N, C-alpha and C positions, 0 to 999 in steps of 0.2 A: 437847634444844634442838629449834627448828624442829619442833613436833609439832604436835597440836591440842588440847592439855591446857587443859581450862576451868578443873577444881577441883582445888585442891591442900589434902587434908584435913590439919588441924592435927598428926596424928602420923604423918604421911607419912616420917619422916626420924627418927623414933625411936630406931630399932636400927641407924642407920648413925653410930654414935658416933665412928668413923675417917675419915669423910668430909673430904677436904682440900678438894677443889674441886665446886662444885654449878653446872652451866648450865640454866637455866631461859628462856633469851632466846627469842625469837619464835615466843611459843605464843599461846592467848587467855585466859591468866588475868586476870579482871578485878577479883579481889578474894584476899588471902592473910591467914588467921588471924594474929593479933598474936605466938603464940608459934610460927609455923609453924618458925623456926630455931634453937628456943631447946637442942633437944638435940645441938647442932652447935658449940654454945658454945666446947668444950676441941678443936676441931678442924679449924674449916673456915677457910682461908685467903683463897679466892677465891670470890666469889658474884656471879653474871651473872644478873639478872633483866630485863636490855633488851628493849625493842621489845613489850610486853605492854601490853593495854589496861587497866592498874591504874587504878581509880576514885579509889584512895586509897593514902599509903604513909605507915604509922605509926613513928613514933618507936621504938615496941617491936620493930617489927622487926629493930632492930639492936643495940640495947641490950644484950643479952647476947653478942655478937660481939667480945670484946676483944683477940681473936688476928688478925681479919681483916685482909689486907694489900691486897686489891683487891675494890671495888666498883662494878659496871658497872649504871647506872640509865639508860643512855642510851634515846632516845624514849621517856621516859616524864615527864608534867606531873606534879609535884609542887606541887598546889595549897596545901598546908598545910606548906611547907617551914620548918624553923628549926635553928637551929645546934644544940639540943641534940639533934635526931636521932643528928648523926655524932661527937658527943662522946666517948661511951663506946669508940668503936674507936680507941685509943691507937697503935694498931700499922699504922693505915690509909694507906698511901702512895701510891695509885694509885685515882683515883676519874673516874668516867666520866658525864657528864651530859647530857641533851638541849640545854642553852643553857648560854652560859657564866655568866650571872648568877646560877645557883645555887652558883658556885664559890665565891663571898663567906660560904657557909653552912657551908664545910668549911675554914677557914682554917689548919686544924694539919695539912691533909695536902699533902705532897710535891709531886703532880702532880696536875693536874687537866685532863683532856681533855675539854670539850665542844664541841658543834658552834657556830658563830656564826649570827648571825641576818642576815648582810648587810649590816647598817647598820654593826654593831660587831664586833669581833674580840676574843680574848681580851686582846690587848695593848691596843688603840686603839677609841675611841669611833667614829670612823670607819674602816673595815675595811681601805681601801687608798687610794693616792695619789689616783686619780683624784676618788675623794668630797671627799678634803681640799682638794684645788684646786678643784673645783666648791663648794663650798659658801661659800670666798671670793669667789668669782668673781659667783656670783648675788647674795651679799649685797652685791656694792658695785654691780652694775649695777641691783639694786631700788632701793636708798637714793639713789644718785646721779639714777636717772632719774627718780625721783617728789619728791627733793627740788629737781631741776631745773626741773621742770613748776610745782613750788609756786612759786618763787622768780619764773619767769617770767611766770606770768599774775598775779603781784602787782604787777608793773611794766608789763605791756602791757596797752592798755584791751581790755576784754573787749565783744566782740560783744553777749552775754546776761551779764550780773552773775549772774543766779541759777544759771546752767548753769556758769559758771566756779566758783561756790563750791563747787557738787556735786564737781567735777574735781578741787578742791582738799581736799576732804575725802575725795573717793577716794584719793587720793596721799596724804594722812595715812596712813588704813587700810593701805595696799599696803605703806609704809615701815617698818610695824611688823613686815612677813615678812622683811625686810632685817634688821632688829636682832635678831630671831629666830636669822636665819642666822648674823649675826654670833658671836652668843654661843653657838651652836652649836661654831661655830670655834673660838672660845677656850677651850672646856673641853674640845674633843679635844686642844688645844694642852697643856693642864693635867695632861689624866690620859694623856700620850703614853707607852707602853712600860708602864704599870701599871695599865691601863684594869680587870683582874680584878679588883684590889683594892678598886677604889673603885665598881663598877659598882652594887651595892647599894645602896649609900650615894647616891652619885649619881640612882639613879631615883627614891630615897624623898626626895630634898631638897627644900628651898623653892625653889631655883634650878631645877630640872627642872619643876616644876609650875608655874612663875611663866613660864617661855619657852612650855611648852605651851600656857597661858593666853593669851600672847601670840601664838602662831601661830594657835590657834583663834577669838580675836576678830578677828586682820586677815582672816582666810579669810572668815568670815562677813556683817561689814561690808563687804566687798569685794563679795561675792556679793549682798547685797540692795543695795547701792548700784548695781551694774552692772542689776540688775532695775527699780530704780526708774527711770535713767537710759535706759534702753530703752523702759520704758511712757511716760516723760514724751515720747521722741522720736517714738514711734507715734501718740501724740495729736496731735502738730504736722502728723507729713505724712499719715497715714491721714484724720484730722479738721482740715483748716488751717482752716477757718472757725467750728468751736466756739470756746465760752469756758471750754474744760476746761483750759487752763494754769492750773498753780500759781501763787500769787501770792509774795511774799517771806515771810509768814507762815507760809504753808502748808508754800512748802519747809523753811525752819528746823523747823519742828515735824516733818517727815517726816525731816530728818538727825538730829537730836535722838534721835528714835524710834529709828530704825536702828541708832546707837551703845548707846542702852539695850539692845535686844534683842540686839546682838551681844555685848553684855556679859553679860548674861543667861545667854545660850547658854553662853559660854566658863567663867563662874563657877558654874554649877550643880553640876557635879562635884565641886568641890572643898568644895561645902557639908557633906557627908556622905559620909566615907569608909566607911562599915557600909554602906550602899547602892552607892555606885559603886564601891568600893575605890580602888586607886589609876590613877586615869582616865590619866592623863597618863605613867605610869611605867612603860609595857609594853615600851618600848624605849628605847635611849639616846638618841634625837634628841626623845623626850617629847611624839612626835605620835600619836595615837589613831586611826592607820588601821585596822590590822592586828587582827582579833579571834583570841582563842585561849580554850582551856580556862578558862584562870584568869581571863578576867574575868567579872565578874559578872554574871547575867542582866540587872539593871537597867542596867547601864552599857552592854550590847550593845544593848537595846533603843533606849536613847538615842542611841546611835551609829549605828544604822539610822536612826531618825528625823530625823538632822542631815544624813547622807550621802546617804542614797537616799530620804528623804524633802524635806526643805527645798530641799538644793542640787539635788536633780535635778528638783525641780519648776520651780525657779527657770530651769534651764539650757533645758529645754523651751520655757518662755514666752518667755526671751530668742531662741530658735531660732524659734518662730512669729512671734513679734514685725517681727524683721528680714526673715523671708520676705515676712509682709506689707506693710513698708514698701515692700522694695523691687518688688513687684507694683505699689503705688499709683504710684510714681516714674515705674515704665515707662508704666503705663496713661495719666498725664498727661501724658505726652510724645509720645503717640503721633501726634499732631497738630500738631505742632511744624515749623515751615515749613523751618528748617535741616535737616536729617537728619544730615549728618555732624557738627553740633556736638552736637544731640542725642545722638547714638549715643557719642561722646566721653565727655559728661558720665555719662550713663547707666551705662560701663564704670567710669569712675572711681569711682562710687558703688556700685557692685556689688563692685568689687574690695574697698572699703574695708568693706563690710559682711560680705563673705567673711570679711577677715581678721580681723574682731571674733569672729564666731560661731566661726572655726576657731581662736582663740587658747582660747576657753572651751572647746572640745571637745576640744582636746589636752591643757588643763589637768585637764578633770574627767573625761573618759571613762575614762581610767586608773583614777582614784581611785574611780569606781563599779565598775570590773570585779575590782578588788582587793578593794574591800569587798563586794561580792556572793560571789565565791569564797572568801573567808575565813568567812564565815557558812557556806556550803556544805562548811566544813573540807576544803576542797581545799589539798592540799600546795602553797604557793606558795613558789617560791626567794628566799631571802632578797636576792639582789640586786637582783630587782624592785621589792620594797618599800622599798629604798635609794633607787634613782634617782627612785621616783615621789614621797618626801619632800623630796628634797634637790635636784632638779632638774626635775620635772613640777609638784609643788605652786606653786612658786614663779614658774611662768610666768605667770600672769594679773598677778601684782605686778610684774613686770618689763617686759610689753609695752602695760599699760594706759596709761601716760604716752605710749607712741608713738601707739598708735591714737586715744586721744581727745584727743591736743592736736597731739602734733608734725606728725602727716600732714593736720591740717585744713588746708585752703587759708587761711581766716582767719589762723589762728596765724601762717601763714609769711609771709603778708603784714603782718602788724603786725611781725614780727621784721624783715623786710626795713626796712620804715619805721624802724623803731627804729635799725638800724644806720645808715640814711640821716641821720637827725637826729644822731647820734655824729659821724658823717664830717666833716658841714656845721659841727658846733660845733669839732671840730679842727681844720678847715680854715682858718676863721673866725678862731680862735684866734691860729692860726699867722699869717696873713696880715692882723690887723688894721689894721696901719699902712699896708699897702698901698692903692693905687687901686682894684686889681681885687677887693678882698676883697668889697665889695658885691655886685658882680657874679656872684661865687662863689658868694656866699650864696644869691642868687635862683635859680642854676642849680643842678639836682642833678649832682652827681660823676658821670661817667662810669659807668655800671655800676648807678646807684642805683636802687631802684625805685621808679615814682611811681605812685601807686594811678590805675587807669584810670576812666573816666565811669559806667562801668557802676555802679561799687560805689557810687556817690552815687544811685543811682536804684531804684525798686523793679521789678527784673526778674530773669530766671528764675535767674542765677546769684548773685544777691544773696538769693536766697531761704533765711531760715533755716533750712528743711527741710534743705539740704545742709550744715550746718553740723555 
């Protein structure tokens, strides 16, 4: 062990027919001949070939080792792993793998001790209590927030019907991320305490591929929609007197195209398993974030194209557009007479733009970094991957309703108006027979919002550029 052995000839152990324990761990062995251990069939009880850069593990390596009791393959990627590799070793009681998923291929072994991937453990789909609680909290926040916005925007009159339709479509896409997280939580509960027995079945199941498809669809449609909304707002603010605003037909075509493109992006890896392999089944949460040696070259290239191509370009485009929009608003307001009011409005717009870009950065920059490091074959701690998938990835889906609806001044004013109308109706119904009911109806209740006159005029604060 722990030498610099590169090659082990096939007849190396031919004369060691009484050898009971063999340790070749932590060397530089890239390939072992198929019959390397054949001469040890009647003596070998413990074999350790862990932490070697083996390119392939053959079933013939172990087919003669019927007396073997302990096998250590820790730190080795077994790309062609099959159950038949371990069946001849009837006396095998302890086996050590790089990852717990391999344990499913040796069901007859009494003790299987793998490393975890940080997301899942030997017993559970989600490795720790923090992840289990987080997945339910993020799922609830994401679904509730987006459904609330869809409902409120359906009830409240919109300042721009096309923009409101885009926001509702965005909420539908983000809601799918909440559905994905709910299903991860449900299957975590289902496999609680016995995940090692079901890991392989789960990752190769239709259910895993379906929720992986939903997560990818939600992610990509959301990215494309945010990019479209940003470009639309960019044209309105930077070129306010142009006729570049899309109409009803153009908006419908764009929204439909975005969903079609997102569906294709998510569905392509499911169409040909020989080319893409099990694209969504490389981990317990069924999201193809981390690359490994088991991933096929086509799948790896496709993943790079999506995460470091399309998504990175979209993020940079959003960043540039918002920077240009803020500069345009600042330059437009330089000649304003009321400097204090002008400053207040600029700060409000700047804060909102900052949080929109910041939420995008908070979501996507960690994903970009994890993807780049995994492609460079840097060993990434499993806990980082788990937090990125469970907590960071859904951030945009959870924050989009707040940033694009709940924080806008027009939406807040409309909510206040809606509450006032409800309050008026309630008071009128209660005091219908009283003499003062008509007066109460005409006068707004105390604390009730009344739209100021400037909202009915074409002025700077009513400018749709600030919506």
